[in-house]
C-alpha positions in Angstrom: -11.2 -12.1 -17.1 -10.7 -15.1 -14.8 -8.1 -16.1 -12.2 -7.1 -19.6 -11.2 -8.1 -21.0 -7.8 -5.2 -20.1 -5.3 -2.7 -22.9 -4.7 1.0 -23.8 -4.6 3.5 -24.6 -1.9 4.2 -21.1 -0.8 0.4 -20.2 -0.8 -0.4 -23.2 1.5 2.5 -22.4 3.8 1.6 -18.7 4.2 -2.1 -19.4 4.8 -1.3 -22.0 7.4 1.0 -19.6 9.3 -1.5 -16.8 9.1 -4.2 -19.0 10.8 -1.7 -20.2 13.4 -0.6 -16.7 14.4 -4.0 -15.1 14.0 -2.5 -12.4 11.7 -4.6 -10.5 9.1 -3.8 -9.7 5.5 -5.5 -7.2 3.3 -5.3 -9.8 0.5 -7.9 -12.0 2.3 -10.1 -9.2 3.8 -10.5 -7.6 0.4 -11.1 -11.0 -1.3 -8.4 -10.1 -3.8 -8.7 -12.3 -7.0 -4.9 -12.1 -7.4 -4.2 -13.5 -3.9 -3.1 -16.9 -5.1 -0.7 -15.5 -7.7 0.9 -13.1 -5.2 1.3 -15.6 -2.4 2.7 -18.3 -4.6 5.0 -16.1 -6.6 3.2 -16.0 -9.9 5.1 -15.6 -13.1 7.9 -13.6 -11.5 8.5 -16.1 -8.7 8.3 -13.3 -6.2 6.0 -14.2 -3.3 4.2 -11.2 -1.9 1.7 -10.5 0.9 0.1 -7.4 2.5 0.0 -7.5 6.3 -2.3 -5.4 8.5 -0.9 -4.1 11.8 -2.2 -2.0 14.7 -5.7 -3.4 14.5 -8.9 -1.4 14.7 -9.3 -0.9 18.4 -8.0 1.8 20.7 -5.2 -0.4 22.2 -2.2 -2.0 20.5 0.0 -5.0 21.3 3.5 -3.7 22.2 4.9 -7.1 21.1 3.2 -7.0 17.7 6.2 -5.6 15.8 8.4 -8.5 17.0 5.7 -11.1 16.5 4.9 -9.9 13.0 8.5 -9.6 12.0 9.3 -13.2 13.2 6.3 -14.6 11.5 7.0 -12.8 8.2 10.6 -13.8 8.3 9.6 -17.5 8.5 7.3 -17.5 5.4 9.8 -17.4 2.6 8.3 -14.1 1.2 10.4 -12.0 -1.1 8.3 -8.8 -0.7 6.0 -7.7 2.0 3.6 -4.7 2.3 2.9 -3.6 5.9 -0.2 -1.4 6.3 -2.8 -0.4 8.9 -6.1 1.4 9.4 -5.8 5.0 10.4 -4.8 5.4 14.1 -5.5 9.1 14.8 -6.3 8.0 18.3 -2.7 7.3 19.1 -0.2 10.0 20.0 2.2 9.1 17.2 -0.7 7.9 14.9 1.0 4.4 14.8 4.2 5.7 13.1 6.4 4.2 15.8 4.7 0.8 15.4 5.4 0.9 11.7 9.0 1.9 12.2 9.7 -0.8 14.8 8.1 -3.5 12.7 10.2 -2.6 9.7 13.4 -2.4 11.8 12.9 -5.8 13.4 12.0 -7.4 10.1 15.1 -6.0 8.4 17.2 -7.3 11.2 15.8 -10.8 10.7 15.7 -10.7 6.8 18.0 -8.0 5.5 17.3 -8.9 1.9 13.5 -8.9 2.0 12.0 -5.9 0.3 9.6 -4.0 2.6 6.9 -1.6 1.6 5.1 0.5 4.3 1.7 1.6 3.0 0.9 4.3 5.5 -2.0 6.8 6.3 -1.3 10.5 5.9 -0.5 10.9 9.6 -2.5 14.2 9.3 0.5 15.7 7.6 2.7 15.3 10.7 6.4 15.6 9.6 7.7 13.8 12.6 5.6 10.7 11.9 6.6 10.7 8.3 10.3 11.0 9.1 10.1 8.2 11.7 8.8 5.7 9.1 10.8 7.0 6.2 14.1 6.4 8.2 13.1 3.0 9.4 15.0 1.0 6.7 12.1 0.3 4.4 12.5 0.0 0.6 9.3 1.6 -0.4 7.3 4.4 1.3 3.8 4.2 0.0 0.8 6.5 0.7 -2.3 6.4 -1.6 -4.0 9.5 -2.9 -6.9 7.1 -3.8 -8.5 9.1 -6.6 -8.1 12.1 -8.9 -7.9 15.6 -7.3 -11.4 16.5 -8.3 -13.1 13.5 -6.6 -11.2 13.7 -3.3 -14.2 14.9 -1.2 -16.5 12.3 -2.8 -14.2 9.3 -2.4 -12.0 9.9 0.6 -12.6 10.7 4.3 -13.2 14.4 4.8 -10.0 14.6 6.9 -7.8 13.7 3.9 -7.0 15.8 0.9 -4.9 15.7 -2.2 -2.4 18.4 -1.2 -1.7 16.8 2.2 -1.1 13.4 0.6 1.3 14.8 -1.9 3.1 16.7 0.9 3.5 13.4 2.8 5.0 11.8 -0.2 7.4 14.7 -0.7 8.4 14.7 2.9 9.1 11.0 2.8 11.4 11.5 -0.2 13.3 14.2 1.7 13.7 12.2 4.9 14.4 8.7 3.5 17.9 7.5 2.6 18.9 7.6 -1.1 17.5 4.8 -3.1 14.2 4.5 -1.1 11.2 4.6 -3.5 8.0 6.6 -2.9 4.8 5.2 -4.3 1.1 6.1 -4.6 -2.0 4.5 -6.1 -5.4 5.5 -7.3 -8.6 3.7 -8.0 -10.3 4.1 -11.4 -14.0 3.7 -12.0 -15.1 6.3 -9.5 -16.4 8.8 -12.0 -13.1 10.4 -13.1 -12.4 11.5 -16.6 -9.3 10.5 -18.6 -8.2 14.2 -18.6 -8.5 14.2 -14.8 -6.4 11.1 -14.5 -3.7 12.5 -16.7 -3.6 15.8 -14.7 -3.3 13.8 -11.5 -0.4 11.7 -13.0 1.4 15.0 -13.9 1.0 16.4 -10.4 2.2 13.1 -8.8 5.2 13.1 -11.1 6.0 16.7 -10.4 6.0 15.9 -6.6 8.8 13.5 -7.3 6.9 10.2 -6.6 8.7 7.3 -8.1 5.9 4.7 -8.6 2.2 5.2 -9.3 -0.2 2.3 -9.7 -3.8 2.0 -10.9 -6.5 -0.3 -9.8 -10.2 -0.9 -10.6 -12.6 0.4 -7.9 -14.7 -2.5 -6.6 -17.7 -1.7 -4.4 -17.2 -3.4 -1.0 -20.9 -3.4 -0.1 -24.2 -1.7 -1.0 -23.5 0.9 1.6 -20.5 2.1 -0.4 -20.3 4.3 -3.5 -21.3 2.4 -6.6 -18.9 1.6 -9.4 -19.2 4.3 -12.1 -17.3 2.4 -14.8 -15.3 -0.8 -15.3 -12.0 0.2 -16.9 -10.8 -1.9 -19.9 -7.4 -3.5 -20.0 -6.7 -1.3 -23.0 -7.3 1.9 -21.0 -5.0 0.7 -18.3 -2.3 0.0 -20.9 -2.7 3.6 -22.2 -2.1 5.0 -18.8 0.8 2.7 -18.2 2.4 3.8 -21.5 1.8 7.5 -20.7 3.3 7.0 -17.2 6.5 5.5 -18.7 6.8 8.5 -21.1 6.6 10.8 -18.1 9.4 8.9 -16.4 11.6 9.2 -19.4 11.1 13.0 -19.8 
């Protein structure tokens, strides 16, 4: 499987703005092979980018929500994902920063679709409520892997039940029409049965969207890839997921 070299008018525009404003995207940091398609709009014509806020230090820029919102509003994006590293060091774990960024961006670009991909906020209902009511279109929190591999793959402070609780709280607090979303990586050593059981539990929790990706080892210090999942296997999971939605 191969991807074309990134290009296109929107791609060039977004990359130039990122460098100018010294903003970071997960797309670049993860060296995502789909970066060019997302930024330029791809087959759907919907230009998308994932922006990292809050940084990785113990301080934060109080002007960041406004600066990020103004920058994103000028790019011509149709869909933006706002995410961050975990900020357990902050009193509100960064939830206020998320909410303010979404609110300011919606003020500038009411029609832009905004997804907030958030940490679990250690299960804090107040933090979840703050983000869920900020005006976003999609509240996302990733469970990362099947229930049986949580301790192997995720930070010891995270767990499957807490993640599902966060997603259920978001559904309760968010205005009608707001979607909840989660994702898992495949190729970590999970079995097909474990994947299906996880899908069933996610669906039972009322989550609207579940996506799957191939785990890629970031470095030799990280867990090795157990298996590369075939497109056919991904398609089977997609078909099963659609059946669950229709039940």
